[in-house]
Structure formats: structure tokens, C-alpha cells
N, C-alpha and C positions, 0 to 999 in steps of 0.2 A: 359416782364418784367417789376418787381415788384419796383416802385421809392422810392427811399431811406427812404425818409421823410413819406411814408404811412406805411412803414414796420416800423419805429422808433413808430408810432401810433398805429401801429397793437401790440408791443410788449407792449406800454405803457398800454395798456388795457386789455392785457393776463395776464400777471407776476402778477401782484398783485390778477389778480383772481385764477392763480395756488396757490399763496400762501397761500391764503385763504381756498383754499379746498384740498392742499393737506395731506396726513397724513403722512409723513416723512419729514426728516431736517438731515443738517448736519452740522458740524463745521464749522466754517470761519476760512481763512489762511490770518493775516495781513501782512504788512509789518515788518520785524524782528524777526516773530518766528522763534526759533529757532528748527533746525532740526533733535536735538536728543531726547533722552529719558525725562522725566519730572526729572527735576534737580532746584536748586538754580537759576540758567539762567534763566529760565521761570520768573522770579521775576520782569524782569526789561520788558519782553514782556506784562504780565498781569496788570503792574500798569499802573493807570489809570491818565493819565498827559495831555490830550487834555482836552480843558475847555468844562464844560456839560451847555448847554444854559439856561441862568434863572437860575443858583445857581451864585448868586454875592457873596458871602461869602467864606470863610477858610472853607475847607476840612480838615479830617483828613488824612493823605495817605491812599488808597484804592488802592487794585485790582480788576478785572473782567474777568471770560472769562469763556472757557469751557474747562475742564478737562475731559477725559476717564471715564466710569464705569467700564472698561475692560467686557463687556458684551460677551461674547463667542456668535462667530458668526455674531457678530451686531458692525461693528468698528466705526460707526457712534452715537451710542449710549455717548451720554457726559450729564455731569451734569452742569447748570451755577451757578457761583459761584458770590456775590460780595462782599468782606471782606472791614475792616476796623478797622484800628489800635486804641486802648486806648492812647498813647501817643506817640510821634513820636519815629521807632524805638522798640516799644515793640513787634511788631507781627513777628519783622527779628532777635530779639536778641536770640542769640546761648544759655545764660546762663540763661534764664527766666523759672523758677516755675512757675510762673502765671496762672490761670488758663484760661482757653479760652474760646467761647461759638461759638454753632450754631444753627441758628434757621430754621425750619422746617413749613412751613404753611400746611391745610390741606386739602378738596377739596374732594375727592381726582382731582388734577389738579389745586389747586390754586397756583398762583407765590407767592413764599416766598419774590421775589422782591416786589410786589404787599404790602405785609404786612408790608415792612420796611416803601414803602412811603405813604401806606393810615393809618396806625395802630399805629402812634407816635412811631417807635422801632428806626429806624434809623435816621443818620443826614438830611436827607431830608424829608420833609412832603411835599404832597399835599394838598395845600390852596383853596380859590374857584376860583382863577383868575390865582393861575400862583405855584411856587414854594416858601419853606420856611426854614430857620434853622429851628432843633428841638432842644432844652434845655435838652430835657428829653430821648436823643438819649440813648441807652442800650448801646454805643459803648463807653460810658463815665464812663462804671464799667469791661468792658473786652474786649478784642480781639473779634470781632464777623465776622462770617461769615452769608450771606444769600443763602441759596442753592433753585434753583427750583430744587422740587422733587415730583414723581420721573419724569424717563426720557419722552419729549413731553412736558412738565410742564413751562411754559412762555419763556426762551429761553433757556433750555435743551432740546437737539435733541433727535432723534429718527428715526435710520435706519427703512428701509422695514421691514415689520415683526419683531420688536426690542420691541413694549410694552409687560411689563411683564404680565403675567399669572396671577401673585398670590403676596403676602406682601413676601413671604420665597425672591422670584427673587426680589423685590423692596429692601430689605433689602441688598441681595451681590450686586446688582448696587450700591450702594449708599458706601458699603464699598471699593467695587472698583473705588470709586470717592477717598474715604478718601486716601486710598495708592498715588493716583496722588499728592493729595493736599500735604501730608507730604513731597513729596520728593522735591516740589516746596517751601515748608516751613518747614525745617527739625528741626526746633527748635518746632515745634508744635505737634510731636512725640511724648515725652516724661510729655510733660504738661499736666494736669488734664484737662479732656475736659465735659464741660457741654452741652447736647442734650436737647435742649427745643424746643417746637414747640404748635400749639394749634389746637382744632375739633379734623380732621382725622388723623394727627398726632399721637393720642393717639392710632392711629392703626398702624403706620409708625413704632415711636420710640421703642417699645417694640420687635416688632419683629427685628428691629436693632441690640437691643442688644441680643438679644435670637442668631442673628448667629453670634454678637460678641465672646460670649461666647463659640461657637461652633468651634471658630479657636484654632489653638495650638496660645499659647501666644506667641511665635516668628514669629507666620504669622499675629500676630492684629496690624492694621493700626496707632492706635491710642493708648493713655491711658484714660481707663475711671475712675483707680481706684483713687481715692479722689474727684471723680468728680461725678456730678448725673445727670437723664435723668429727664425730668417729661414736665408736659403738661397742657395747660389753659383749659379748659372745654371740656376734652378727650374723643374721643369716644371709651373709653376702651372697653367698652361691647356691647351687641348686643342692635341693635334698638330701639326694643321694653321698653328695660331697663331707655333709655336717652330720650325717645319721650313719651311713654304713661304714664307709673307706678309712674314719682312724677307728672303728672298734677295737683293733688290736692293740692298739696307745690308750685307749680309755682300759682296755683290762692290763696293761702294763701300770696304768698309774694307780689302780685297784684290784690287783690279782684275788684279793677279797670275793670279789664276784662270781670267782669261778674257783672258789674255797683253795686256791694256787697250786691248780690242777696242771700239772704242767703237759698232761696229753692234750689236755681243753684247748690250753695256747696253743701245743702246735698244730691241732687241729685249723684252729681259726685263722693263724697266719697261711696256713695249707690254702684255705678256700678263699682266703684275700687276695693269695697271688694267684688263684684259680678266675677271682673276678675283675682281674688287673688293680684293684686298689693300692698294692703295693707302690705309692709315689717317689720319685726319688727327688728329693731335694736340694740343691749345690746353693751357694753362697758365693758370687752370684748365678742366681739360676742359668744354665747350660743346655745346648739342645733345644730351644727352641720354647711354643708354649706348651705347659701341661695337658695330655689329653682329656678332654671331656668322656667321663667314663659311664655309660651306661648301665643300670639296677640291671641285672636279669632276674625276673622276677620268679618268685616261688609260687607254689600252689594257693597263698592267702593272698584275695586281696588288700585286705586292711591291715594296719599295724595293732600292734601292742596299746592298749588304749595310753592315751599323753596323761599326766599330770594336769588337772583344772579344765581337761575335759570330758573328765569321766563323768556318764551315767551307769544306772543300772543297767540299764539296756546293753552299752558298750560291750560290757564283760561275757553276758551272755550270746550276743553275735561273736566277740573273739573266739569264744569256743566253740560255737558251730561252726564258724571258718576255720580252726583247727579240726574237728572232726569232718568236716568238707575236702581237705587238702589231703587229708589221709585217704578218704575216699576216692580221691582223681589219682592217686598214684596208680602206674602201672599195675595189671591185675598179677604179675610174678611179685610183686613187692607185698601183696596181700593174699596167696594163696596159700601160704603157712596155717596151720591147723593155730587155732589160741593157744594150745599146748604149748609147742613149739615157737610161737614166739613172746610167749613168755618165759620161757628156759631161755631163748636170746635175750632176751631185757635181762633177765638174772646173770647170765655170765658175761653181760657186757657191763655190768655195775660192778660185780666183783673184779673185774679185770680193772678199769678206770676208778672206780671210787672205793674199793676196799670193802664192800657192801652192797648185799643182794635185794637191800631192802625189806626182807621178809618179816622184816619182827613188828618194825610199827609205821603209820603214816605220817607222824610228825615226833619229832624227839622233844620237843621242849615246847611244852603249851602255854598258855596264858598263865595258868594258875603257877607251873611252877616257875616259871619266870618271875613272878609277883613274889613268889617268895624268895626266890634268889639275891629280888634285889632289896630283901631285908635283911640278908648277912648268913643265909640258911645255906647251906648245901645241899642241894639236890639232886637228882640224877632219876632218868626214866627206868625203868624195869624195861630191858628187853633184851632179847637174844644175842645182840651185838652191840658193843661200844665205841667206835670206831674213832668219831668227830666228836673232840673235846673242844671247848672254846671256855674262854674264863671269864667273868664279865670284871671288868678290870673295878669297878664302882662299888659294887657292893664285896669286892676282893672272893666271892665262891665260884665254886666249879657246877656249871651245869650240862650235860650229856644230850647233844643233838644226834640224833640217827638221820641218817640221808632216806629221805620218805621214799615209799614209791611213787609213782609217775603221776601226778596229779591232775596230768587235763588228759584227757580221754581222747583219742585220736591221735597224739603227737607219738610219732615211731622214736624208739630210743635214739642216743645219740652215737650213733657208733662213729669212734673215736680216729680210726684207721687212715691212716694217709689213702684216697683210692686215686689221686689224679682227676674226679671231677666235680664237678660244683652239687651241691646236697641236689635233689630234687625235691625235696620237701620245701627247704626254707628258701631254695634257692641263694641269693646275694642279700638277702634279709640279715645281715648279720649281727644290725643290732639286736632285734629280736630274737634270735638264735641264740646271743650270750644272755640275755634278759631272761627268755626261757627258763634256760638251764637254770641260772640263778634262782627264779622262781621255783625250780621244780625242785635243785639238790643242795642248795647252800642256806647255810642259816647265818642272820635269821630273816635273810630273804622267802626263804623258804615256809614263814609264819604269814605273808602279806597275802597270799593271795594273788589276785592279779594288780597290785598297789603297787606298784614298781615306779619308785618317782626319779627322773633320772634329773632331775634338778642338780642336787645336791647328793652323792653319790656316799659319802659316809654317815648321810642321815637318811638312815630307810623310812624316816614320815620327814617331810618339810617342817622344819620350825614354824614358820609361819603359821601353819596350820593347827597349831598349838595355840593362837592367839586369837583374840576378838576377831570376828569379820566383820572388816570395815562396813559393811551392808547394814547394821546397827547402827551405825552411827551417820553416815552419811544418808539413810533414809528416818532419822531418828525422829522422834515422835513430838508434838505439842501437847500441851495438855487441855489444849482446847478440841482434840479432835480423837476419837476413837481410834483403836487401833485397828489393822486391816491386815487379816492372813490370806498374802496372795498366793493364789496356785503355783506348786510345786517349789515354794518355798520353804527355808524350815523359821524365818525371822518374819517380825510383824515390820509392816512399814505404814507410812502415813502419805495421803496425797497432799497436806500440810502439813511442815516440818520445819522445826528451828534451823538443823543445817540449812537446810535446803534454802530458805528465808534467807537466812543470812550470806550464804556464798554468790547471791541471784541467779539460782539454776531455776531451771525448767520445773513447769508445774506439772506438764503430762508427759515425764520421764520419768520410769525408775531404775536409779544406777545400778549399775553391778562392778562389778571386778572385773568381768570381763565377757564377752559374747561365747555362745557353745560357735556359732559359724558368723561368717562375719557375711551380709549379704551383698559379695560382689556383683554388682550389674542389676539389683535388688533382687539377685536370685537366691530363694533361701538358703540352696545349697552351692550357690554360686564358689568358683575357686580363682586364685590370683590368675589371670591370665599372662600378665606381663614377666618378662626374663628376670631373671635374678642381674644385679649390678655387675657384676663379673662381665657380661655383655658389651658395657660402655665404660669398664673401668678404667681402660686403658686412656681414654679420651678426656674423660673426667678428671684421673691423674695431671694430666696436661694442664686442663685448663687451671685447676688448683694451681698444681705450681706456677704460670701465671702470675696470678693475680692472687699471689703469697694465702693461701687461704691449706693449714695441716689437717692430715689426718691422722686419729688416735683411732685403733683398734685394739681391745683389750679383753681377755677370756679370763676364767674363773677354772684353775687347774682342777676342780671337782665336777666340772659338768658332765655331761653325757648326754645333752641334748644337739646344742651345737659347739664343738667340742673346739679347744683351742688349733687341735692338729688341722680344723678346717681352715681357719683364718690364716694359719701359716702358711699353706698351700695357695690363699689365695693370693697374700701378699707376693709370695714369690713366683706367680702366674702374670704378676700386674708390673707394668712399666712404668716409674715415676723418675724423673729426673733424668731421664735419658737410659737408665738402667732397669735391666729384670730383674724385681724384687733387692732381698737386701745382699750386702757383699761379705757380711760377717753375720753365723749364726745368731737366735736373738738366745745369749744367754750368758749377757751382763747382771750381776745379782743387785738389788736393791734394797733399801732397809725401810721399816717403817716407824713413825714416830719413836715408837718405842723402844726403837733399837733392832728387831726383830727381822727375822730373814721375809720378806716379803713376795717375792717372786724374780721373774727375770725380765730384762725392758732392754729392746734395742730401737736405735731411733737415725734415720739415714734421709737425706734430702726430702726432707717436710713431713716426712709418714714415722710413726710412731707404732710402735705391739708391746706390749705388756700382759704377762701371764703373773695373774695373782695366785697367789700360795694360799692355800686354805680358806678360799672363796669357791662358789658354784653358777649355777647360773645367772642369779640375781646376786650379782657380786656384793654388794651392800650386806646381805643379811646375817653372814656369821659371825663377816668382820668388819661392822661399818668404819672404824676408824683408819683399819688399809683402805679402803675403796677411797674415802673423804680423802686420804694422800695422795693417792694416785691424781685423782681429779686436780687437787690441787696443785704439782706437782709439775706432772705431764699435759695435763689439759689448759689449766688456767695459767699455770707458773710456763717458767721456762726451763727445765732442771735441764740439767747437759747428763745425766746418767745415761750409759750406754749410748751415747752418740759416738758415731764412727767420724773421725774427722776423712772430708773427701779427699783432701790430699796427702796427708800421708797415711791413709787409716787405723792409726791408732783411737783406741776406745777408752771414753772416759769411764773410771770405776767408782765407787764409792768405797772411801775406807769399810771392812769388817769390824763392827762394833766386838768391843772385848767381850771373848765367852761366847760368843754365838756362832753354834755349827749351821756349815752351809750345807743341805742336801746337794750329793754328784745328782748328775743326769745324765739318763743313759743316753748311748751313741745316736739316738733318732730324735733325742730333744725332750724327751720324757721325765717329768720329775716326779718320782713316787710318791703318791698323797698318804695321811696321816694313818696310822697302826690301825686305831680303834675306829669300829663303825657302832656307831649310837645306835639302840633299840630301847626303847621303852625308857626306861629311868636308867639303865647301865650301858654298859661298853661292851663291844667282844674283839678280842684279841685272838690271835692264832696263836699254837706252839710255836718255840723260837725253832726249832729244826724241820719244821714246815717251813716257813720263812724263810732260812739260811738255802733250804735247797731247792727252792723255787729262785732265790738270788742267783745260785751258782749257775741253774740251766740259762734263765735269761740272758745270765753274762757271757754266755758260753756259745750261746746262739745267735746274739746281737756282736760281739767281735766277731767271729766268724765271716758272719754278712757283712760287717766293715772293714776286713781286712782281705784285700787283695790275692787269689791262691799264691802269686810268684813272690811273695812277702811273706807269709806265713812261717817260714821258715829263720826268718830274721826277726820274730817278733817275741824275743825272750823277754825284754823290759813290758811289752806290753802286759806278757802271761803272768810273769810278778805283779804286775798291778792288779789284773784282776783278782789273783790269788790274794790280796792285802784287801780288794771290797769286799769279797767273801765272808773274809777273817773281820773285819768290821762289820759285818750284818750279824755274823755271830754275835760280835759283844752286843750288840744294840736290838737284836730282833723283839727282845723283851719287854723295851722299853716303852711305855706310854707318854706322850707327850701330857706336861702338865696344863691346868686351864683348858679341858676339852669342851665344855661346852662353849668357851666364847672362840675358841681355835685361835688363840694368840700364842699359843707357845710353838718354838720350834724344836722340838727335841730330836735326836740323831733316828732317822729312819731308817729302815732297811730298805738299803736301795742297790742297784747295781749300776756303775756307770765308768765309763772311759777316761775321764778327770773332771777335778773339780770346777766349778763355776767360777769364775774371776772374778 
């Protein structure tokens, strides 16, 4: 007979392993759970009344728990929600006609509760060592629910074999959840719903609205009429459009990535043209639909490991694939002796980068950077010191030398125009630019393969510096021992105070995101559904007919799903009977502090916004700016940027006194901030380097924008061009104030045709 104490120890060891590895889960049953169908009686059950550890400030009334998605054949499929009301009684007020919101994160498999906790969206925000109140919580502008979607994400449960096969099933599951939610909160059924999300939710949300329109009016669970759908940095299109096609504009936004190297810029422009990525947007769009551009693959089957998806083996695999790509090149490219290849590499580096990398592999290491941050001027002893960057925080100068090629198997970047697509990289222009930065550009060359696409001026995503929400969402109870789960660096419990307070499942470990979502119950499954661009015209027509607005917005600092890809999708969509906007998105708007906040355009029920000093997760760096955008353009009906359908007149916002507005490049790019954050300081580039870059980009883009037959008549434009460069000279060394919060709008070094109206 096994002694009871040994049995208990065995269960403690086995149960967490089972929870960490099982691919199914089920909702929990807490005391007081109603036995009947969903009804207002469930409000008392779902209300969060138990204290939440480390939440020492008053929260608005809130409810949390699992509601069935009504998935046929899978009774254990549920969606987990956490909802907060705007004011006391507002969510349950049966007479209210006020709009309400639902937030969906992307992924697929990223928890919306994680967004709430780490992105400054909800009333609780994770800090470096605990939790804190969020003064910019979106519940201050509307009743809001955060829903873990699709099933299996976060605390949403999934029965055996219950993972959805495609986007249509995800939409059906979500609509099933809404049917249950409005039975618990009947007042929500007729109030206008605003459905908003980020990133891959740009796939989920259009499919949800398509599924909604496919239902008979009497079968629709909620009211989208008078409401809006939308997404920040949305993955509306195929991956090639939001990853590779916009890369030239990413570099124009942050030329720091390539060290302001004009030859690399020209090389990327040529490759973009050869790959047929240089799409021409007109307002309105003419010439029919822009072509779908298939990517020409290089010799590397996988991409540079993405943030939040990296594991140690990802980097090993990537390096092995780089070497394999080199070996797969035609024999004539590998026939030269190692000595000849090395001489050619050094000649290339001297020609294009000013140094042959012979001196040292890394110019500024962690130790010297640390010394610099303490205000001591340091320099690395090398044979050449050609790359000088200034730490604007420490007021000290450090020397960074171009490193050797740190990725074995990567051939030199031959930046000479060839008229041919690079055989090694193919049209993987994003990886081309990013590997270049990781190889040759300080401070990115200090990061190994840890490149963060989400917020370019922050070499390390600010979220990563905070406490991981795992610690709290799986918070321990004093009644239970700490359990160490395999593959995790945090301790979890099967039973815990947060889980019980939120009525969360007992048999599921909450995670920020899944490594790979199990589409169709396959461990390595992929989303088989086409992007929403395949049916966006029809969706837009139905939305116009039923008075549903659409809001797509982007962070200017995002390099994952860039603003350019969203602008292309808009110009390729017919809404209100016209293809695309009739006026370029370039109307300035200002946040509550009176600072420049980006550009906006509104026409025929569609809104587009480009948020300045914001990344992929737009509220992280500047939460006040994001909540102001949602308040004014999602919940509210601000007319800034609106085009009058009869006269074409555009509503503008008065520029606050003393606020300088950045110029916009002819292709619509707003140049990003001058500083790049690295460790405890910031890195800036010499004034002369920035001025030379601006002059080059200005000449290239002006030449491209000016028809040949009229170039002789552009003396005024040339004069303006000169003034832009002169302005850049005066402002190149100026850093913005309040860098960490990114709320300042100091003059940027940009080249452009005209000021933003």
C-alpha cells in the first residue's frame, strides 16, 4: 500500500505537468453557480467580489468567467471574459443606449487579458515589481469586456478535438459566446457595440462581422448598427504585404536601422522594385485593384525569429538555415577560396561602411555601455574609430566599430545595383534589413538575434522590463505549495487566489500566448483561411448599408504589421461606392496635452489613423494618446480629418501654440524619433550624417514624385527642398524631451514636400 503522504507528493509533481502539456480544458464550477440557462441570475455569480492580491485601490464593478461558445459537439469550448463598467450601474442599466466595447488580442493565441494587464488598456497594469492602477484605462470611456479568443487562448477552454479549423469557425464560436453574454447582461443586446483589437485580430474581426451579417436579423446576438469595428496594426492582408512590401518605408521612418547608409537604402529600393513591391497609391485609387504580389522566396525557408515566439532552438535553427542557404547557392558563388572571399568582404565593408571589420567584433560591450551610462566617457581600443554614437542620457560618447559578420554562412551584402533579385535573400526584404542591422548597426549589433519588430526605437520592448503577468494570473494561495512547471521560470499553483476570484478554469494554466495555435487540432497547424481582403469589398458594402463604421489605425514605430500595409488595403477596397480614400491621410490631430499625435483621415464611414510615437501595441509607450484616439474616433465622432462628400473640404484641428508639426515624406512616411533607446541610455547619430541622409532621400523621392516633362519647371520645389535640408541641419542634433514616455514632439530630422495640414 502506498502511504498517503507519498501519494500527495506524487500528485503535486504530476498534476502541474499534466496541466502544462494537455491540449484540452474545461470550465470550472464554483459555489453559487446557477443551474439553469444563462440569464441575469448569472450576474451575481460572475461578479468579482473576492479581493485580488496586490490590488490595493478600488476597481469599478467587474465580472469574469467562462461562457459557452455553443460549439457543436464540444460542450467544453468556452470563451473567458473579464468586463469592467464605466460608471456604477452603467453595464447593467436596462435603459442605457450608450455604446460598449469588446477588446480582442491577436496572436493567434495571445490573451486579451494579457493585453489588458501589460498594454495600459484596463484598470490594472503590471509594473516592474507589482501591479498598479491605470489612469488611462479604456473603461473610463465605455463599458468594456476583454475576451480571450479563440478557444484555448488564455483562460478560454477547449474540449478534446475542439480547436477551430478556420476563421469562419472562430467567428461562429465568438458569436455563440455573444449569445450567452447578452443573456447574462440583457441591456447589451441593443446598445451599439464597438469591436476593437490589435494585430491578428485584424483577421478575426472582419470574419466575425461577416458571420454576423450572415445571420438573419432576429438571430443576431448584438447590435453593430451605430457601432464600429476596427483594429490597430491589423493583419488584414497576406503576410507579404505587411512584412516585406513596406520595408523601404520602415527604413525611411527609422534610417537608424541601417546606420543612415544611403547605399543600403538605394539597394533596398532597387530590390523592392525588382520584387514588384513599389505599389503606387493614388487618391482616389485609379487603375483598378492593386495586384497581389507573391513573394519570391530566397533560400531560407523560415524567417528571423519573431518576438514572443522565440525559443532557444529558434536561433540555432535560424543560424543553421542561414548556413544552409549559403550552401544552396550556385557553385560559382562558392568556388572562390576563403582568402578571396575574405578580401572581397573587407573591400565591400570598406567601400560601403567605411571600415573592414578587422579591428574588433563588437565595439561597445555591456561593460563599456554600463560605464557610459554612469557618465564616464569611454572608448574601445581599436585600429579604427569610424562609428561614433552619443548616449544622450549620459552625455557621454562611446565608440562603436562595425563588427565582423557575426552570422556564419551569410554572404556579404553586395549593395551594388545589379538589376537582379538577390539569390540568397530573395524578396525577404524584412529579414534582409533586419539581419543587416543585427550585423552592422549599433546598438542592434549588440542584440544577437533578439530583434524586436514591435517598437523600433526601443531595442528591448518596454513590456519585457515589467513583471510577467504569469506571476499574478497563476498567483499562489497560502493553502497550496508552489509548483514548478516544466519549461517555465515561474512558479504556479493548481489552486490560487486570482483564479478563484475570476471564476477561471481549474485545469488550465494561463499563458500570455501560445507558441503555435493548434488550428484544426494540429500541433503545427496554420490558418487556412484567406485574409479578409478577399471579401472586404462585400463586407464594406454591408457595413455601409447597416451603418457600421470601420476604424483601422497603426503605430508609426511598428515594423511587424506596418501602417503602409493598412494604407494599401484601404486604397484597394471599395467603400461608399469609391475605391479608397479620395484624399491622402495627412491631416494632423493633437492629443489632450496639445502635442502632435499623428495623422487621420475619415471618409464614407471609414477612419484611418497613424499614431506618432506608438508601436505595434499602440498604448504601451503613450497610453494617453491611444485612449484619446479611441475616445475621439471610435467611441466619439470627432470630425478631424473628415472629407466633406460634396465639397471635398477637410476638417482640420487648430495647431496648438508652439507645437511643431513634422513634415511628411512624399510617400506618406513620418520620420520617427531621433533617439534609439538602449539599456539605460539613448543613442543618437551625428548631425552631418542625418543631414546627408535627408538630402539624399529628399532628392530620390522628389525625383520620383516629379514627372520628367515638368522637372524644368520645379524651381519652387527645388527651393523648398533646399529649405527642408537646411531645417534638418538646424534640428538634426536635437533630441526630444521626455524620451521614456515618448510624449514630446521635438523637431525631427525629416525631408518632405509639404507640411501636414
